[in-house]
Every structure is written in C-alpha cells, then in structure tokens.
KEMAR-670127 format. One record per residue: residue in one letter; z, y, x of N, C-alpha, C, CB in turn. Coordinates in steps of 0.001 Angstrom, whole numbers, padded with zeros to 6 digits, always signed. Each point is the difference from the previous one (the first is absolute). Glycine has a CB too. Layout:
<pts>
AZYXZYXZYXZYX
...
</pts>
This chain:
<pts>
M+061111+157125+088734-001106-000939+000188+000231-001219-000889-000364+000796+002387
A-000672-001226-003131+000107-001131-000917+000132-001308+000776-001353+001254-001710
L+001877-002259+001030+000257-001292+000631-001246-000563+000667+001772-000426-001691
V-002884+000356+000975-001197-000619+000563-000547+000825+001163-000527-000991-002245
E+000639+002305+002173-000383+000836+001145+000820-000363+001232-000638+001857-001567
K+001937-002045+001378+000863-000377+001126-000406-001357+000565+001883+001325-001004
V-002201-002254+000110-000387-001340+000443-001319+000050+000771+001198-001006-001977
I-002165+001775+001481-001275+000114+000708+000209+000630+001374-001214+000200-002195
W+002046+000822+002253+000300+000601+001309+000611-001039+000931+000348+002246-001087
Y+000581-003048+000576+000644-001022+000824-001027-001021+000484+002150+000317-001273
V-003008-000767+000372-001020-000981+000383-000898+000569+001092+000054-000986-002316
E-000494+002239+002123-000885+000604+000997+000682+000120+001360-001146+001256-001830
S+002451-001107+001826+000752+000135+001250+000338-001341+000626+000932+002114-000869
H-001141-003203+000137+000426-001320+000486-001083-001060-000208+002371+000629-000498
L-003640-000241+000532-001073-000960-000239-000024-001131+001022-001303+001838-001018
D+001836-001578+002209+000019-001046+001028+001207-000922-000127-001219+001551+001504
D+002128-001251-002436+001207-000801-000165-000222-001117-001016+001393+002001+000582
D-000445-002901-000666-000022-001077-000995+000547+000570-001309+000295-001824+001787
L-001178+002127-002713+000384+000660-001248+000074-001007-001134-001065+002128+000784
S+002126-002037-001590+000150-000854-001176+000451+000855-001179+000564-002009+001448
L-000875+001520-002640+000416+000709-001210+001514+000132-000050-002024-000856-001204
A+002732-000246+001482+001468+000030-000069+000576+000961+001031+000002-002368-000816
G-000541+002352+002033+000515+000871+001037-000206+001464-000308-000430-001792+001608
I-000757+002144-002091-000291+001394-000326+000838+000450-001190-002338-000264+000890
A+002488-000614-001892+000820+000344-001167+001440+000269+000424-001483-001401-001476
G+002039+000537+002320+001375+000181+000444+000205+001311+000738+000203-002455+000145
L-001153+002836+000683+000107+001255+000737-000023+001217-000917-001097-001115+001924
H+000509+000959-003098-000129+001121-000928+000944-000110-001198-002369+000207+000710
G+003293-001167-000664+001044-000072-001013-000437-000473-001364+001044+001775+001220
V-002126-002555-001284-000456-000539-001283-000222-001503+000158-001092+002218-000643
T+000941-002906-000460-000233-001436+000053-001484-000276+000226+001974-000405-001523
P-002313-000769+002073-001417-000316+000210-000840+000072-001270+000715-001442+001861
S-000190+000943-002978-000802+000012-001225-000265+001417-000484+000962-002212-000611
H+000026+003103+000746-000216+001371-000447-000951+000747+000925+002275-000009-001013
L-002176-000226+002312-000949+000628+000909-001407-000525-000259+001813+000277+001721
A-001936-001575-001962-001321-000572-000271-000626+000669-001211+000724-002190+000988
R+000054+002378-002051-000566+000619-001202-000288+001479+000223+001238-001651-001410
A-000354+002335+002112-000218+001427+000263-001261+000208+000813+002462+000399-000081
F-002678-001260+001080-001161+000183+000864-001299-000256-000764+001390-000672+001980
V-001410-000382-002778-001195-000273-000803-000254+001135-000978+000401-002466+000220
A+000658+002968-000865-000160+001072-000979-000569+001262+000635+001904-000951-001298
A-001475+001260+002519-000414+001246+000643-001343-000095+000694+002373+000517+000295
T-002732-001718+000197-001194-000111+000837-001077-000914-000555+001461+000433+001897
G-001110-001305-002835-000978-000952-000513-000206-001210+000876-001085+001884-001067
T+001904-002047+002105-000095-001165+000875+001398-000435+000396-002255+000744+000860
S+002401-001980-000407+001321-000465+000404+000349+000561+001373-000292-002101-001361
L+001579+002132+001670+000444+000544+001283-000565-000810+001166+002098+000832-001099
L-002011-002169+001029-000472-000797+001122-001508+000044+000138+001963-001469-000288
R-002682+001612-000822-001456+000185+000110-000295+001362+000632-000392-001476-002035
Y+001174+002471+001709-000179+001305+000636+000184-000119+001515+000811+001151-002100
V+000233-001865+002501+000250-000179+001440-001193-000686+000659+002488-000143-000421
R-002996-000934-000199-001146-000712+000571-001229+000908+000089+000903-002152-000929
R-001156+002910-000138-001179+000877-000018+000128+001116+001028-000330-000518-002425
R+001533+001050+002605+000168+001056+001001-000188-000544+001413+001571+001191-001546
R-001076-002385+001817-000207-000595+001319-001480-000262+000248+002278-001042-000115
L-002973+000545-000898-001437-000234+000152-000757+001313+000130+000216-002115-001315
S+000213+003153+000592-000667+001295+000100+000180+000595+001398+000365+000373-002463
R+000809-000552+003020+000223+000477+001366-000859-000800+000986+002360+000691-000609
A-002484-001989+000364-000863-000817+000845-001454+000447-000122+001588-001929-000250
L-002011+002258-000963-001358+000494-000215-000261+001257+000825+000027-000971-002314
A+000920+001893+002280-000170+001245+000754-000095-000272+001499+001257+001233-001785
R-000448-002157+002281-000037-000329+001438-001328-000647+000378+002495-000295-000007
L-002976-000610-000831-001273-000656+000301-001155+000992-000035+000896-002130-000951
A-000895+002995-000051-001083+000980-000101+000011+000962+001181+000098-000180-002490
A+001107+000448+003008+000115+000874+001173-000148-000773+001307+001486+001499-001324
R-001708-002813+001211-000168-000883+001156+001227+000035+000918-002483+000360-000130
E+003653-000386-000511+001258-000038+000750+000512-001436+000052+000551+002376-000695
G-001019-003159+001640+000432-001376+000127-000986-000970-000625+002336+000796+000001
N-002261-002059+000450-000880-001020-000570+000608-000580-001270-000875-000540+002292
V+000100-000285-002974+000424-000513-001303+001274-000828+000123-002388-000014-000755
V+002482-000813+001776+001175-000857+000152+001261+000843+000179-001440-001796+001016
Q+001379+002809-000183+001168+000838+000228+000390+000774-001249-000651+000186+002390
V-000339+000350-003085+000272+000733-001241+000603-000928-001044-001891+001575+000500
A+001395-002816-000566+000533-000981-000949+001465-000298+000296-002288-000999-000250
L+002617+000787+001512+001387-000282+000377+000896+001191-000318-000803-001542+001814
D+000336+002753-001518+000793+001199-000276+000223+000201-001498-000906+001027+002088
A-000028-001531-002908+000128+000125-001454+000864-001101-000600-002235+001080-000047
G+002736-001994+000882+000906-001035-000485-000655-001307-000349+001364+001794-000824
Y-002635-001986+001231-000706-001245-000306+000034-000916+001217-001499+001199-001646
G+001734-002478+001418+000163-000944+001086-001296-000531+000557+002118-000591-001004
S-003227+000847+000324-001276-000512+000483-001127+000945-000390+000861-002352-000164
H-001941+002267+000926-001203+000776-000301-000535-000382-001376-000549+000157+002459
E+000600-001440-002786-000558-000474-001267+000758+000562-001194-000740-002083+001145
A+002083+002032-001090+000805+000521-001113-000236+001497-000183+001736-001773+000424
F-001810+002495+000673-000266+001438-000069-001371+000275-000600+001468+000355+001992
T-002474-001103-001560-001363+000214-000504-000063-000249-001502-000938-000668+002234
R+001617-000412-002718+000013-000275-001445+000634+001144-000773+000117-002447+000479
A+001048+002925-000008+000688+001085-000693-000813+001292+000054+002198-001067+000556
F-002804+001337+000578-000796+001218+000182-001225-000017-000918+000786+000164+002395
R-001469-001289-002425-001176-000108-000859+000379+000124-001479-001096-001454+001731
S+002228+000845-002105+000450+000085-001387+000307+001443-000391+000930-002321+000179
E-000354+003090+000748+000390+001375-000304-001182+000966+000028+002236-000503+000951
F-003120+000353+000047-001032+001013+000218-001423-000487-000240+001526+001002+001627
G-001694-002299-001904-001340-000502-000280-000888-000131+001211+000231+001007-002183
M+000356-001072+003370-000774-000133+001243+000888-000636+001054-001430+002022-000562
P+000832-002643+001574+000804-000540+001095+000430+001118+000945-001215-002198-000175
P+002237+001963+000984+000441+001021+000942-001101+000487+000938+002237-001016-000129
S-003143+000142+000504-001070+000394+000917-000882+001092-000597+000031-002303+000962
S-000212+002298-002273-000808+001045-000646+000683+001349+000086-000952-001703-001550
A+002277+001727+001422+000720+001266+000133-000145+000548+001408+001629-000726-001756
Q-001607-000156+002762-000212+000441+001378-001390+000592+000178+001592-001756+000793
A-002573+001123-001421-001376+000450+000164-000227+001367-000641-000731-002387+000045
L+001434+002674-001158-000187+001287-000678+000543+001157+000820+000129-001177-002182
G+001004+000956+002845+000537+001004+000901+000588+001221-000659-001627-000795+001565
N+001831+000783-002893+000579+001160-000682+000667-000491-001276-001756+001582+000961
S+003070-001369-001100+000729-000501-001169+000078+001031-001128+001325-001447+001535
A-001892+002628-001337+000190+001073-000978-000550-000366-001370-000110+001637+001858
H-000987-002411-001899-000624-000325-001284+000303-001430-000447-001807+001630+000536
L+002736-002293+000141+000355-001365-000366+001212-000011-000942-000918-000822+002205
P+001061-000260-002993+001017-000013-001077+001409-000313+000482-001794-000694-001529
A+002292+001455+002483+001376-000199+000459+000981+000568-001018-000764+000090+002399
L+001959-000668-002446+001057+000495-000876+000835+001022+000748+000051-002180-001261
D+000133+003338+000660+000782+001073+000618+001187+000308-000893-002054+000970+001124
P+003235-000730-000560+001156+000350-000840-000257+001198-000896+001456-000917+001762
K-002330+001823-001347-000282+001187-000802-000807-000327-001250+000065+001351+002083
D-000510-002639-002191-000754-000402-001189+000873-000025-001249-001498-001343+001465
F+002826+001381-001284+000916-000140-001130+000674+001322-000319+000379-002389+000610
D-000385+002748-001888+000726+001172-000483+001330-000484-000547-002147+001268-000543
M+003247-000914+001217+001317-000508-000374+000749+000933-000955+000079-001157+002197
T-000747+002148-002740+000678+000969-000841+000492-000654-001290-001423+001827+000973
T+002714-001766-001203+000560-000505-001249-000301+000977-001122+001824-001208+001249
Q-002421+000735-002335-000526+000894-001021+000858+000041-001260-002251-000453+000903
V+003387-000210-000925+000836+000012-001193+001413+000432+000369-001399-001823-001046
Q+002048+002484+000118+001397+000392+000139+000801-000798-001016-000608+002344+000812
L+001573-003102-000333+000769-000882-000871+001416+000523-000179-001387-001944+000744
P+001951+001805-001945+001420+000332-000176+000872-001002+000727-000499+001041-002218
D+001757-000666+002472+000921-000924+000656+000142-001272-000836+001240+001938+001054
P-001097-003078-000404+000100-001255-000747+001375-000195-000620-001692-000973+001525
V+001742+000057-002475+001244-000485-000594+000302-001354+000629-000406+001251-002205
T+001667-001520+002517+000391-001281+000581+000466-000940-001109+000651+001131+002173
K-001199-002343-002188+000370-000982-001017+000263-001351+000655-001370+001228-001728
S+002444-001901+001274+000304-001359+000448-000425-000975-001090+001945+000812+001426
C-002641-001860-001037-000514-000953-000986+000325-001433+000418-001847+001604-000594
P+002162-002471-000383+000122-001429+000304-001381-000583+000268+002077-000176-001430
A-002125-001098+001719-001288-000660+000176-000855+000191-001248+001046-001692+001552
R-002336+001911-001344-000913+000247-001121-001174-000966+000098+000674+002447-000106
H-001257-002740-001055-001030-001025-000078-001266+000593-000631+001770-001817-000185
F-002917+001564+000813-001274+000545-000456-001035-001109-000095+000547+002222+001038
V-001420-002109-002022-001085-000962-000186-001286+000782-000238+001584-001762-000953
G-002659+001345+001605-001273+000692-000191-001093-000589+000858+001241+002058-000552
L-002285-001276+000750-001112-000389+000861+000291+000442+001426-001625+000168-001929
Q+001439-001064+002871+000256+000349+001399-001238-000248+000838+002425-000554-000281
A-002645+001445+001247-001091-000147+000960+000478+000527+001348-001767+000228-001825
R+001065-000620+002875+000338+000465+001346-001031+001036+000438+001088-002227+000573
Y-000598+003286+000066-000866+001116+000357+000160+000382+001471+000138+000821-002359
S-001142-000100+002821+000020+000643+001311-000490+001430-000212-000406-002209+001270
A+000372+002984-000201-000502+001368-000115-001429+000008-000540+001485+000702+001904
A-002281-001697-001509-001397-000031-000418-000172-000413-001451-000603-000520+002332
T+001501-000326-002849-000185-000550-001351+000865+000677-001055-000568-002150+001061
R+001460+003063-000672+000927+000583-000966-000679+000763-001139+001616+000153+001848
P-002883+000329-001710-000639+000594-001183-000113-000954-001184-001257+001445+001547
G+001523-002744-001334-000043-000948-001103+001214+000018-000904-001384-001369+001437
I+002434+002118-001069+001227+000008-000813-000232+000551-001402+001309+000268+002093
P-002033+000844-002278-000241+000456-001388-000693-001052-000858-000148+002319+000864
G-000772-003072-000276-000658-001064-000753+000964-001107-000388-002105+000529+001192
Q+003062-000813-000330+001034-000988-000309+000812+000468-001205+000114-000702+002429
W+000261+001982-002427+000729+000550-001146-000858-000031-001268+001308+001472+001565
A-002595-001162-001438-000873-000006-001182-000058-001396-000612-001365+001876+000981
R+001290-002883-000126-000024-001369-000504+001304-000339-000697-001566-000648+001834
F+002691+001029-001216+001299-000306-000606+000144+000703-001348+001004-000287+002291
N-001392+001548-002343+000138+000750-001257-000919-000540-001086+000624+002019+001318
T-001795-002525-000918-000907-000605-000978+000578-001291-000556-001945+001022+001189
E+002520-001830-000297+000616-001247-000462+001246+000263-000830-000895-001152+002016
D+001638+002214-001664+001182+000432-000742+000920-001172-000362-001343+001902-000902
P+001821-002647+001915+000832-001177-000301+001387+000405-000488-001260-001300+001728
E+001862+000414-002484+001383+000182-000466+000811-001164+000558-000721+001228-002149
F+001629-000927+003085+000763-001042+000663+001333-000230-000703-001105+000591+002167
E+001617-001802-002053+001310-000339-000552+001072+000901+000631-000742-002407-000387
G+001560+003041-000445+001072+000849+000496-000474+001295+000638+001281-002048+000342
Q-002482+002487-000695-000546+001213+000615+000792+001234-000418-002268-001062+000040
L+002568+001923+000939+000710+001246-000286-001008+001080-000355+001879-000641+001564
P-001653+001362-002654-000985+000993-000443+000111+001305+000783+000058-001026-002271
G-001089+001844+002130+000105+001391+000447-000689+000357+001292+002076-000019-001156
A-002481-000959+001964-000609+000351+001284-000773-001175+000571+001841+001634+000426
G-002891-001298+000324-000694-000961+000843+000364+000280+001454-001906-000211-001672
Y+001744-000769+002519+000424+000150+001396-001073-000489+000962+002376-000272-000716
G-002484+000995+001820-000710-000490+001169+001050-000395+001029-002045+001470-000459
V+001987-002696+000953+000976-000496+000979-000737-000204+001330+001422-001146-001822
V-001031+001934+002807-000661-000018+001305+000917-000730+000977-001243+002187-000472
H+000782-003317+001008+000889-000803+000844-000830-000858+000941+001766-000031-001803
G-001068-000592+002767-000655-000948+000886-000908+000620+001039+000134-001566-001835
F+000243+002735+002382-000818+000633+001035-000012-000837+001273+000528+002250-000971
T-001676-002281+001638-000133-000638+001307-000288+001066+001055-000836-002142-001074
D+000929+001756+002331-000261+000941+001088-001410+000574-000059+001626-001253+001395
D-002564+000490-001936-001382+000473-000088-000247+000892-001208-000693-002066+001161
G+001757+002396-001885-000138+000949-001103-000512-000602-001281-000386+001692+001679
E+000529-003003-001867-000323-000627-001285+001263-000120-000834-001914-001273+001039
W+001748+001254-002352+001163-000095-000869-000387-000633-001328+001012+002017+001102
N+000014-002484-001834-000184-000507-001355+000244+001122-000990+000699-002316+000707
Y-001513+002333-001756+000195+000982-001064-000020-000736-001331-001077+001856+001374
L+002199-001769-002093+000096-000579-001332+000022+001123-001018+001235-002019+000882
C-002126+001965-001849+000080+000925-001131+000431-000806-001215-001805+001541+000960
G+002860-001078-001614+000509-000800-001100+001162+000632-000713-000763-001963+001203
N+001594+001123-001787+001137+000441-000804+001286-000631+000511-001500+000281-001993
E+002602+000378+001700+001312-000539+000342+000474-000922-001113+000548+002061+001354
V+000093-003155-000956+000571-000934-000973+001497-000145+000272-002212-001245-000204
K+002942+000799-000812+001464-000058+000107+000477-001004+001036+000124+000659-002376
R-000842-001766+002488+000446-001098+000868-001234-000766+000455+002249-000187-001197
P-002134-000666+002215-001155-000819+000389-000504-000835-001173+000869-000083+002349
I-002181+000013-002490-000599-000722-001121-001087-000942+000515+000502+001930-001558
P-000883-002923+000734-001198-000783+000349-001203+000942+000050+000959-002105-001084
V-001678+002087+002183-001073+000981+000205-001293-000500-000635+001080+000775+002148
P-001674-000015-003048-001276-000417-000601-001083-000166+001064+000629+001190-002119
N-001566-002030+001848-001091-000266+000924-000754+001288+000353-000206-002316-000955
G-000042+002511+002231-000735+001184+000440+000870+001170+000378-001796-000746-001433
Y+003096+000644+001176+000917+001097+000313+000976-000422+001106-000199+000859-002376
T+000890+000122+002926+000935-000229+001102+001334+000649-000343-001895-000086+001685
A+002979-000557-001288+001345+000557-000183+000545+000438+001355+000411-001478-002026
V+000258+002620+002033+000651+000524+001196+001412+000424-000369-002213+000769+000979
T+003200-001260-000242+001380+000443-000164+000338+000948+001151+000652-002166-001192
V-000190+003347+000846+000379+001007+000993+001522-000017+000105-002058+001455-000494
P+002613-001703+001663+001460-000076+000143+000683+001319-000368-000316-001705+001800
A+001618+001616-002038+000789+001198-000286-000201+001029+001107+001703-001382-001255
A-001773+002651+000879-000288+001034+000993+000465+001351-000514-001971-001311+000849
V+002100+002237+000094+000208+001413-000303-001333+000700+000230+002483-000069+000657
Y-002874+000923-001604-001307+000646+000074+000130+001524+000015-001003-001964-001191
A+000095+002589+001913-000270+001422-000184-001171+000075-000959+000864+000667+002331
V-000650-000040-003484-001008+000037-001063-000645+001376-000020+001274-001711-001367
F-002563+001753+001648-000765+001242+000033-000862+000096-001258-000019-000020+002537
S+000058+001180-003186-000851+000250-001163-001195+000848+000431+001996-000140-001571
A-003189-000330+001260-001225+000713+000366-000752+000380-001275-000148-001250+002213
K-000286+002476-002284-000753+000479-001160-001505-000060+000233+001916+001485-000572
E-002304-001885+001785-001413+000012+000355-000782-001082-000743+000621+000901+002244
H-001938-000752-002228-000895-001041-000490+000148-001223+000891-001625+001714-000923
I+001402-002894+000365+000180-001229+000762-000938-000051+001206+000707-001163-002102
A-001833+001875+002055-000914+000021+001138+000640+000603+001244-001890+000169-001598
A+002990+000576+001421+000685+000637+001130+001145-000853+000534-000615+002216-000947
I+000649-003503+000616+001152-000808+000395+000136-000117+001519-000244-001267-002129
D-000859+001288+002866+000116-000055+001457+000707+001244+000539-002097-001384+000105
Q+001720+002567-000641+000675+001230+000424+001460-000010-000418-002162+001239-000165
V+002455-001798-001009+001386-000110-000451+000797-000882+000954-000734+000315-002388
M+000164-001465+002760+000717-000901+000905+000214+000642+001364-000979-001958-001206
T-000018+002686+001695+000167+000691+001274+001117+001026-000098-002427-000349+000523
G+002460+001102-001620+001060+000984-000206+001372-000647-000089-001641+001446-001168
I+001736-002583+000489+001280-000705-000129+000501-000456+001364-000641-000754-002308
L-000228+000151+003086+000436-000542+001281+000315+001106+001010-001381-002032-000450
D+000690+003153+000355+000374+001151+000824+001370+000529-000424-002438+000590+000317
W+002686-000526-001628+001268+000492-000525+001142-000891+000484-001173+000946-002028
I+000972-002268+001927+001052-000932+000395+000241+000043+001507-000601-001463-001942
A-000469+001664+002721+000158+000054+001453+000924+001136+000425-002281-000976+000245
A+002367+002023-001065+000871+001138+000314+001356-000093-000695-002040+001393+000302
W+002268-002481-001043+001220-000161-000795+001065-000668+000843-001336-000154-002125
D+002585+000183+001636+001101-000627+000738+000270-001423-000477+000995+002258+000340
R-001946-002860-001039+000119-001393-000429-001091-000834+000669+000996+000720-002218
E-000683-001969+002509-000969-000873+000632-000746-000818-001050+001434-000103+002058
L-002702-000152-001805-000761-000878-000853+000470-001438+000177-001963+001561+000122
A+001789-002344-001163+000330-001425+000053-001274-000814-000204+002344+000445-000871
E-002369-001644+001429-001126-000894-000276+000047-000416-001465-000014-000836+002397
G-001147+000623-002949-000058-000427-001388-001206+000590-000699+002476-000200-000032
A-002652-000206-001213-001159+000434-000772+000133+001461-000420-000312-002347-000812
T-000808+003048+000849-000092+001324-000621-000537-000192-001410-000382+001167+002245
L+000985-000457-003191-000401-000127-001404-000691+001279-000466+001916-001585-000428
E-003037+001417-000243-000649+001103-000705+000289-000206-001487-001854+000263+001781
R+002491+000724-002409+000339-000131-001417-000889+000915-000828+002381-000586+000583
Y-003059-000005-001572-000885+000746-000890+000593-000048-001411-002054-000538+001436
G+002773+001613-001782+000708+000053-001272-000871+000468-001139+002056+000424+001253
P-001432-000134-002412-000764+000417-001187-000801+001275+000220+001735-001075-001387
E-001299+001912+002348-000718+001252+000254-001336-000222+000711+002202+001152+000118
F-002357-002315+000514-001228-000276+000747-001090-000482-000954+001345-000572+002063
D-002554+001139-001919-001138-000374-000832-000962-000841+000843+000244+002109-001424
P-000299-003427+001211-000867-000841+000835-001486+000288-000189+001750-001741-000108
K-002112+002395-000989-001417+000320-000237-000466+001179+000847+000234-000871-002326
T+000651+001859+002512-000377+001203+000745+000593+000034+001404-000158+001196-002164
G+001244-001968+002401+000684+000041+001286+000970+001157+000133-001970-001084+000963
G+002140+001853-002033+000893+001148+000028+001362-000314-000585-001979+001464-000157
G+002869-000486+000204+001316-000127-000609+001127-000192+000982-001129-000931-001923
G+000803+000489+003142+001033-000170+001014+000527-001421+000082+000606+002355-000354
F+000129-002623+001433+000544-001330+000261+001177+000143+000952-002265-001097-000361
E+002971+000000+000583+001130-000012+000937-000284-000987+001127+001610+000618-001855
V-001034-000327+003021-000041-000923+001129+001431-000279+000422-002272+000857+000768
W+002642-002127-000746+001352-000440+000358-000057-000613+001400+000624-000419-002452
V+000040+001061+003399-000035-000422+001393+001382-000513+000393-001829+001680+000535
P+001956-002919-000037+001326-000533+000346+000590+000707+001217-000676-002215-000949
I+001974+002541+000854+000708+000660+001095+001274-000771+000304-000951+002249-000654
A+001472-002057+001850+001230-000676+000396+001182+000581-000760-000956-000461+002277
A+001864-000402-002720+001183+000453-000717+000956+000691+000959-000260-001868-001661
H+000960+002884+001178+001014+000670+000818+001134-000960+000305-000595+002221-001017
G+001174-002044+002204+001175-000798+000353-000355-001371+000505+001262+001241-001680
</pts>
C-alpha cells in the first residue's frame, strides 16, 4: 500500500480525533514537509484541507439523512459554533446546512469521497544514489504555492528562462527547483534558479536561498516534466519502504544538460534529504 493510501486510511479511521500534519507524518515514519508534498502530489489538495473536507462531507451526509440537528452535527464535526460551521459548510458546498437537510438526499451533492482519488503510482524509478553535500547557495525567482496555485510553477520557470539571468559566481550545467518552507496547510516556497559558489548580493527581483549541508537520496527520472507529481509520489513511496529516515530540509529538483526546457523532455533528478547514518 502506497504512503498516501495509508494516510487516507488512517484519516478515515480517526476523523473524530485531533489530527495534525506532524502527528500523522510521525506515525508513518516521514517528515511533515515530505508528507505534505506527497499528499499534494497524489491528491491535488493539502492533507489538512482533505481532513476538513472529509469532516464536512460526513456532516453533509448526516444532515441530508436528517441524523441530528445542525448544532449537534457542527459539534461532532469539530466546530465550536453554529456560525463557524455554517461558514465552512457554505464555502465548501455553496449552501447553508439547512438546505442540505431540506434536500434529504446526499447522493447528488458534492461530497468528497476517498474513492475520488486514484493512488496508483505510474512510474518505476531506479534505486537512488546517496550523496553528501556541503551548504549550497541558490538564486532565482521565488513564489509561494498551494495545491490550488501550483499550476503556476511552469509559468514561473518560463519567466526565469526568458530573463535568463547570469549571477555572480554561477555554477554552470544545471538549473534547480528548490522546494522548501512547507506549512501544515500544504503551502510551500518554490525557487527556480541557479546555484552559485557563495552568497552574493541578490539582484533586484530575485531571491537567494541557502540550503544547509545534507545527505541526499538522488533519484533519476526519465519521465516528461509533466509527470513530476507521479515521480514524487513514487519517490516518497520508495523511501517509506527504505531503511533510511527522511530529514527535514529542502528538496531539490535538478535540471541538467539533458533536460530540454522547450519540450519538457530529457529527464531530471530529485534530491531528497535523508538522515545520516550513525
């Protein structure tokens, strides 16, 4: 069973419990940032948003079946007031809870079901290579993303490639995507740019990120860049079954000379930080 499948099963079994990204990650042997990225890659939504939507979907089913009044259903769904529940319910389903009661049938309503997600991993990856690296420095364009806004990443790369900046002390041969700064709600920073030898004065409009020294599991993917979500899901499933623990830190996407930014083909590497032995 894949990592995200296990997490969804756990969530479905513990919807009445106090669920957190860190707690669920710890139970499954991965770091919060890696679970956050794996969940978004596999489902298109953040883990905590999934939890909220599933609780509201269960509340919708209860209201449509007339199992309890709105206040009781709201409390059971984890909301402290009728008003807070009504706001969340209306935001999710486009109607107040009373309308769901009046309809009396949830079959045609937009509830979220775990079966809505296909968790099949579609890529086969070779075993990774382990590499130890000192602190590394990157400069480029940075933006913050969520599951809903992540389709903007290719446009960010297109802008960077059009500008084609040359930074002081830039190392040749590869461009990098630096994924860091995950939050519990599944938002993260994404920097597309180049590696430089040392920290430099950052040109206007660009951002510098220093990644601390780390040990990485380096995965080589031959797939088209459009398959990066499936690649990430495959990587995190592979690591979940490995005898090494993930470490907190930035994940690096390396786009070497073999990668063609015009077509998206040629392959790329994903560098995932892991805990050092000993």
